[in-house]
C-alpha positions as YAML, in Angstrom:
chain: A
units: angstrom
residues:
- id: 1
  name: MET
  ca: [28.24, 0.11, 30.55]
- id: 2
  name: ALA
  ca: [30.25, 2.36, 28.27]
- id: 3
  name: ASN
  ca: [28.82, 5.62, 26.96]
- id: 4
  name: ILE
  ca: [28.55, 6.18, 23.25]
- id: 5
  name: THR
  ca: [28.05, 9.45, 21.44]
- id: 6
  name: ILE
  ca: [25.64, 9.66, 18.54]
- id: 7
  name: SER
  ca: [25.03, 12.82, 16.55]
- id: 8
  name: GLU
  ca: [21.52, 14.19, 16.64]
- id: 9
  name: GLU
  ca: [21.32, 13.86, 12.86]
- id: 10
  name: LYS
  ca: [22.11, 10.13, 12.92]
- id: 11
  name: PHE
  ca: [19.80, 9.55, 15.88]
- id: 12
  name: ASN
  ca: [16.93, 11.27, 14.06]
- id: 13
  name: LYS
  ca: [17.58, 9.15, 10.96]
- id: 14
  name: VAL
  ca: [17.48, 5.93, 12.99]
- id: 15
  name: LEU
  ca: [14.37, 7.13, 14.79]
- id: 16
  name: ALA
  ca: [12.63, 7.87, 11.46]
- id: 17
  name: ASP
  ca: [13.59, 4.41, 10.15]
- id: 18
  name: VAL
  ca: [12.20, 2.76, 13.28]
- id: 19
  name: GLU
  ca: [8.95, 4.70, 12.94]
- id: 20
  name: VAL
  ca: [8.58, 3.47, 9.34]
- id: 21
  name: LEU
  ca: [9.21, -0.11, 10.43]
- id: 22
  name: ILE
  ca: [6.66, 0.17, 13.20]
- id: 23
  name: GLU
  ca: [4.08, 1.49, 10.70]
- id: 24
  name: ASP
  ca: [4.89, -1.40, 8.32]
- id: 25
  name: VAL
  ca: [4.46, -4.00, 11.06]
- id: 26
  name: SER
  ca: [1.25, -2.33, 12.15]
- id: 27
  name: ALA
  ca: [-0.09, -2.48, 8.59]
- id: 28
  name: LEU
  ca: [0.83, -6.16, 8.30]
- id: 29
  name: LEU
  ca: [-0.97, -6.98, 11.50]
- id: 30
  name: ASP
  ca: [-4.03, -5.03, 10.38]
- id: 31
  name: GLN
  ca: [-4.59, -6.78, 7.04]
- id: 32
  name: ASP
  ca: [-8.18, -7.74, 7.92]
- id: 33
  name: GLU
  ca: [-9.14, -4.11, 8.35]
- id: 34
  name: ILE
  ca: [-7.42, -3.19, 5.09]
- id: 35
  name: ALA
  ca: [-9.30, -5.96, 3.27]
- id: 36
  name: LYS
  ca: [-12.61, -4.79, 4.77]
- id: 37
  name: GLN
  ca: [-11.91, -1.24, 3.62]
- id: 38
  name: ARG
  ca: [-11.11, -2.46, 0.10]
- id: 39
  name: MET
  ca: [-14.33, -4.50, -0.03]
- id: 40
  name: ALA
  ca: [-16.31, -1.43, 1.04]
- id: 41
  name: GLU
  ca: [-14.63, 0.59, -1.72]
- id: 42
  name: LEU
  ca: [-15.51, -2.09, -4.28]
- id: 43
  name: LYS
  ca: [-19.14, -2.16, -3.16]
- id: 44
  name: LYS
  ca: [-19.38, 1.62, -3.56]
- id: 45
  name: ASN
  ca: [-17.71, 1.62, -6.99]
- id: 46
  name: PRO
  ca: [-17.62, -1.85, -8.62]
- id: 47
  name: SER
  ca: [-15.81, -0.57, -11.72]
- id: 48
  name: ILE
  ca: [-12.56, -0.21, -9.75]
- id: 49
  name: GLY
  ca: [-12.56, -3.96, -9.15]
- id: 50
  name: LYS
  ca: [-12.22, -4.89, -12.81]
- id: 51
  name: SER
  ca: [-9.17, -6.88, -13.74]
- id: 52
  name: GLU
  ca: [-6.76, -5.66, -16.37]
- id: 53
  name: ARG
  ca: [-7.97, -8.41, -18.68]
- id: 54
  name: GLU
  ca: [-11.61, -7.37, -18.24]
- id: 55
  name: LEU
  ca: [-10.70, -3.78, -19.04]
- id: 56
  name: ASP
  ca: [-8.67, -4.88, -22.09]
- id: 57
  name: ASP
  ca: [-11.62, -6.95, -23.35]
- id: 58
  name: TYR
  ca: [-13.94, -4.01, -22.86]
- id: 59
  name: LEU
  ca: [-11.64, -1.70, -24.81]
- id: 60
  name: LYS
  ca: [-11.18, -4.27, -27.60]
- id: 61
  name: LYS
  ca: [-14.96, -4.46, -28.00]
- id: 62
  name: ARG
  ca: [-14.91, -0.68, -28.45]
- id: 63
  name: GLY
  ca: [-12.26, -0.92, -31.20]
- id: 64
  name: VAL
  ca: [-9.21, 0.07, -29.16]
- id: 65
  name: LYS
  ca: [-6.05, -1.81, -30.08]
- id: 66
  name: ILE
  ca: [-4.42, -3.40, -27.03]
- id: 67
  name: GLU
  ca: [-0.81, -4.61, -27.13]
...
């Protein structure tokens, strides 16, 4: 096998990119846990679960013009 020379700067960049990819894959595989955390957040503070439409309707009732 032939030797190749890679600068430390380029190696560190590739290493950082690989670490990001590994974190992304890990997050994708852990979607159930993320969903459980979000549900717990919503139970603690239901107002953060309102849809944009619900919030717009609420503001309209209070006289705020929504575009």
